[in-house]
ROMI-739507 format. One record per residue: residue number from 0; x, y, z of N, C-alpha, C, O in turn. Coordinates in steps of 0.001 Angstrom, whole numbers, plus 500000, padded with zeros to 6 digits. Example, Ala and Ser with C-alpha at 12.3 -4.5 7.8 and 13.67 -1.06 7.14 Angstrom:
<pts>
PT,0,513190,494310,507800,512300,495500,507800,513200,496700,507800,514236,496681,508465
PT,1,512850,497750,507080,513670,498940,507140,512900,500030,507870,513409,501138,508039
</pts>
This chain:
<pts>
PT,0,221451,677885,692720,221512,676850,693726,221973,675525,693133,222744,674792,693752
PT,1,221502,675229,691949,221865,673946,691345,223357,673884,691068,223980,672842,691270
PT,2,223941,674993,690604,225361,674999,690285,226218,674680,691499,227283,674079,691357
PT,3,225778,675068,692685,226566,674835,693887,226244,673495,694549,226828,673160,695580
PT,4,225337,672741,693976,224978,671442,694542,225623,670325,693726,226313,670572,692737
PT,5,225384,669106,694158,225904,667943,693437,224945,667462,692363,225146,666393,691786
PT,6,223925,668223,692094,222918,667817,691115,223373,668168,689698,224127,669116,689478
PT,7,222892,667377,688759,223161,667632,687350,221865,668043,686677,220851,667352,686780
PT,8,221906,669164,685994,220758,669612,685210,221038,669263,683756,222106,669568,683226
PT,9,220077,668628,683127,220193,668264,681722,219165,669050,680932,217980,669045,681266
PT,10,219613,669723,679892,218705,670402,678969,218350,669399,677878,219229,668764,677295
PT,11,217064,669264,677612,216617,668334,676579,216102,669106,675369,215253,669989,675492
PT,12,216623,668762,674218,216190,669358,672960,215360,668333,672199,215688,667146,672184
PT,13,214288,668792,671570,213503,667910,670715,212226,667447,671365,211647,668139,672202
PT,14,211794,666271,670970,210532,665719,671439,209573,665575,670276,209840,666042,669169
PT,15,208475,664934,670537,207537,664635,669458,206778,665859,668967,206484,665952,667775
PT,16,206459,666780,669826,205658,667950,669449,206550,669153,669144,207676,669235,669635
PT,17,206060,670058,668355,206768,671303,668087,207811,671176,666996,207943,670135,666352
PT,18,208546,672252,666802,209602,672309,665791,210932,671938,666424,211336,672522,667430
PT,19,211597,670984,665843,212880,670527,666344,213973,671358,665683,213962,671537,664465
PT,20,214922,671868,666475,215936,672799,665975,216716,672282,664770,216970,673040,663833
PT,21,217092,671029,664777,217889,670495,663662,217115,670502,662354,217714,670525,661279
PT,22,215792,670484,662434,214970,670561,661229,214765,672009,660794,214505,672271,659620
PT,23,214879,672939,661719,214643,674352,661417,215901,675086,660971,215817,676019,660173
PT,24,217054,674685,661466,218315,675335,661097,218835,674733,659794,218778,673519,659595
PT,25,219338,675584,658917,219756,675117,657595,221208,674645,657536,221633,674086,656524
PT,26,221972,674862,658606,223371,674432,658613,223761,673964,660008,223132,674325,661002
PT,27,224810,673154,660058,225284,672705,661370,225851,673878,662159,225820,673868,663390
PT,28,226368,674886,661465,226888,676089,662130,225776,676837,662863,225930,677191,664032
PT,29,224665,677077,662185,223561,677800,662842,222954,676955,663958,222543,677490,664987
PT,30,222895,675651,663763,222383,674761,664800,223312,674768,666006,222853,674826,667147
PT,31,224610,674710,665757,225602,674796,666834,225382,676067,667658,225377,676018,668888
PT,32,225202,677187,666990,225000,678461,667705,223750,678427,668570,223756,678945,669687
PT,33,222678,677824,668067,221435,677724,668845,221647,676868,670093,221272,677266,671195
PT,34,222243,675705,669917,222506,674832,671064,223431,675527,672062,223168,675522,673265
PT,35,224511,676123,671562,225487,676773,672441,224855,677904,673242,225191,678097,674410
PT,36,223951,678648,672632,223329,679763,673360,222517,679261,674549,222524,679885,675611
PT,37,221824,678149,674383,221039,677587,675492,221968,677004,676558,221788,677256,677750
PT,38,222950,676235,676131,223890,675607,677067,224624,676665,677884,224771,676526,679099
PT,39,225081,677713,677224,225813,678775,677911,224912,679605,678814,225324,680011,679901
PT,40,223704,679855,678377,222779,680651,679195,222470,679968,680522,222423,680613,681569
PT,41,222262,678658,680464,221873,677926,681670,223045,677225,682359,222851,676531,683358
PT,42,224248,677401,681836,225464,676858,682450,225344,675360,682735,225630,674908,683844
PT,43,224922,674602,681735,224766,673157,681921,225923,672396,681286,226590,672883,680374
PT,44,226136,671205,681789,227168,670315,681266,226576,669009,680770,227292,668031,680554
PT,45,225253,669003,680590,224571,667782,680182,223413,668131,679253,222583,668984,679567
PT,46,223372,667458,678106,222300,667694,677133,221709,666363,676686,222380,665331,676664
PT,47,220440,666427,676334,219731,665261,675826,219065,665651,674516,218563,666766,674376
PT,48,219063,664744,673572,218403,664976,672295,217328,663915,672124,217618,662737,671918
PT,49,216073,664365,672215,214904,663494,672085,214504,663531,670615,213873,664482,670155
PT,50,214878,662486,669889,214699,662457,668440,213641,661415,668110,213865,660213,668253
PT,51,212500,661889,667674,211388,660994,667359,210477,661665,666350,210735,662790,665922
PT,52,209430,660988,665977,208483,661536,665014,209162,661830,663690,209992,661048,663227
PT,53,208810,662958,663076,209361,663302,661763,210861,663563,661808,211537,663417,660790
PT,54,211395,663944,662964,212830,664214,663084,213663,662941,662933,214797,662994,662456
PT,55,213113,661816,663331,213876,660569,663329,214333,660165,661928,215462,659703,661758
PT,56,213487,660331,660940,213825,659925,659577,214421,661024,658718,214647,660813,657527
PT,57,214681,662190,659290,215218,663320,658537,216744,663241,658556,217389,663781,659455
PT,58,217310,662569,657563,218753,662312,657566,219589,663587,657519,220651,663644,658139
PT,59,219137,664608,656800,219889,665869,656741,219939,666536,658108,220995,666987,658551
PT,60,218789,666596,658774,218728,667197,660113,219559,666382,661102,220242,666944,661957
PT,61,219498,665073,660984,220254,664216,661896,221756,664402,661721,222507,664371,662695
PT,62,222189,664595,660484,223614,664841,660224,224029,666194,660788,225089,666308,661404
PT,63,223198,667230,660582,223492,668558,661141,223608,668486,662661,224508,669080,663255
PT,64,222688,667753,663279,222678,667639,664741,223966,666985,665237,224602,667481,666167
PT,65,224343,665877,664618,225555,665171,665038,226791,666057,664874,227659,666072,665747
PT,66,226878,666789,663774,228016,667686,663538,228053,668811,664567,229118,669141,665090
PT,67,226904,669396,664857,226836,670490,665830,227224,670005,667222,227960,670683,667938
PT,68,226733,668841,667600,227042,668299,668923,228522,667933,669017,229145,668145,670057
PT,69,229084,667392,667953,230516,667077,667948,231335,668333,668203,232320,668292,668940
PT,70,230945,669426,667612,231662,670690,667828,231501,671171,669265,232465,671632,669875
PT,71,230293,671067,669809,230062,671463,671203,230954,670664,672150,231584,671227,673045
PT,72,231001,669354,671945,231802,668480,672801,233283,668810,672655,234004,668899,673649
PT,73,233734,668991,671421,235137,669291,671148,235566,670605,671791,236628,670684,672409
PT,74,234746,671624,671644,235089,672925,672223,235075,672883,673743,235909,673511,674396
PT,75,234133,672146,674302,234071,672014,675755,235332,671316,676263,235923,671728,677260
PT,76,235734,670253,675562,236925,669495,675947,238182,670352,675821,239054,670308,676689
PT,77,238276,671129,674746,239439,671995,674532,239567,673036,675638,240671,673473,675964
PT,78,238437,673429,676210,238439,674399,677300,238606,673766,678671,238504,674452,679688
PT,79,238864,672457,678709,239083,671774,679973,237820,671250,680632,237866,670761,681762
PT,80,236701,671344,679946,235436,670874,680510,234937,669637,679800,235668,668972,679066
PT,81,233685,669352,680037,233067,668206,679376,231591,668492,679152,231011,669385,679770
PT,82,231008,667729,678273,229581,667830,677988,229038,666412,677886,229435,665646,677009
PT,83,228129,666073,678788,227485,664763,678765,226395,664784,677706,225570,665697,677675
PT,84,226391,663781,676841,225425,663713,675743,224546,662477,675909,225034,661354,676033
PT,85,223239,662716,675907,222257,661636,675964,221390,661683,674721,221082,662756,674202
PT,86,221006,660520,674256,220040,660413,673169,218811,659693,673696,218925,658660,674356
PT,87,217646,660234,673407,216382,659585,673718,215748,659220,672387,215395,660091,671592
PT,88,215607,657918,672154,215187,657427,670842,214108,656356,670978,214088,655603,671952
PT,89,213214,656295,669997,212173,655265,670038,212685,653923,669524,213646,653849,668759
PT,90,212021,652886,669964,212256,651555,669411,210917,651013,668939,209864,651449,669405
PT,91,210958,650083,668038,209736,649467,667531,209403,648205,668304,210097,647833,669250
PT,92,208366,647578,667899,207922,646335,668539,209018,645273,668516,209141,644474,669444
PT,93,209806,645272,667454,210852,644260,667298,212234,644753,667710,213232,644083,667443
PT,94,212306,645912,668355,213591,646420,668830,214001,647704,668134,213160,648469,667663
PT,95,215296,647926,668078,215839,649159,667502,215591,649167,665999,215916,648209,665297
PT,96,215009,650266,665517,214698,650400,664090,215921,650895,663323,216892,651356,663922
PT,97,215870,650801,662019,216984,651274,661191,217165,652786,661324,218299,653266,661309
PT,98,216068,653550,661453,216189,655005,661638,216875,655334,662961,217722,656225,663020
PT,99,216511,654620,664012,217137,654839,665318,218620,654493,665258,219455,655242,665766
PT,100,218946,653376,664647,220340,652964,664511,221129,653968,663677,222298,654227,663962
PT,101,220508,654527,662661,221161,655529,661820,221535,656771,662628,222626,657314,662455
PT,102,220645,657222,663505,220939,658387,664352,222129,658083,665263,223040,658901,665393
PT,103,222121,656926,665883,223231,656533,666759,224537,656513,665968,225549,657042,666427
PT,104,224517,655909,664788,225715,655830,663947,226235,657207,663552,227446,657428,663536
PT,105,225331,658138,663232,225759,659490,662859,226513,660168,664003,227534,660816,663776
PT,106,226016,660021,665221,226705,660604,666376,228071,659954,666573,229067,660649,666778
PT,107,228119,658639,666511,229393,657944,666694,230376,658284,665581,231561,658492,665845
PT,108,229900,658343,664337,230757,658694,663202,231300,660115,663319,232394,660406,662833
PT,109,230537,661000,663964,230983,662385,664162,231963,662497,665331,232499,663574,665597
PT,110,232193,661384,666026,233135,661392,667142,232506,661724,668483,233214,662022,669445
PT,111,231188,661676,668552,230490,662001,669798,230357,660741,670646,229874,659708,670181
PT,112,230789,660844,671879,230561,659761,672835,229136,659911,673353,228763,660972,673853
PT,113,228349,658863,673237,226980,658874,673756,227047,658343,675181,227267,657153,675405
PT,114,226854,659244,676140,226979,658868,677544,225758,658113,678059,225880,657220,678897
PT,115,224600,658470,677560,223355,657811,677963,222494,657588,676733,222329,658481,675902
PT,116,221957,656404,676631,221033,656086,675548,219715,655667,676187,219608,654598,676788
PT,117,218718,656531,676043,217398,656277,676608,216502,655761,675496,216165,656499,674570
PT,118,216122,654516,675584,215256,653929,674567,213815,653997,675046,213484,653526,676134
PT,119,212966,654588,674219,211549,654722,674565,210834,653432,674180,210421,653244,673036
PT,120,210702,652570,675146,209979,651322,674917,208524,651557,675278,208217,652216,676272
PT,121,207655,651026,674484,206221,651249,674674,205522,649910,674869,206045,648853,674517
PT,122,204347,649990,675430,203503,648803,675545,202691,648726,674261,201735,649478,674074
PT,123,203077,647815,673381,202416,647701,672089,201190,646794,672139,200567,646519,671114
PT,124,200853,646336,673336,199678,645487,673465,200000,644036,673158,201158,643662,672975
PT,125,198980,643253,673108,199125,641820,672857,199430,641590,671383,198768,642138,670501
PT,126,200439,640775,671136,200787,640441,669750,199664,639616,669138,199079,638753,669792
PT,127,199376,639894,667882,198298,639142,667223,198846,638051,666339,198078,637322,665710
</pts>
């Protein structure tokens, strides 16, 4: 039903709890295959990567993720389609952290257009 409607379904990978795929896969190739299998199974054109907790500071995993997503986007484009990419990232009390900025830079350096950037702003309470 969703495919025949004007609605967009977004698959979200990651989050604070559980094992994040980019940390579990040892190569961007194996990570690409994992992402592609989910995207193809559910016939989606929109993905979100919720990168937080231990995944945020894992530079190797972040590089694998950016490379895998770049390949997904490139292959989709070559086939005449598109893939919307969203990042959901935390910010600190003083704004975007260096780890968050590093993740954004890795995606941009890999040639990935970030269509949506969801910043997780929190209520940090009263400043002391």
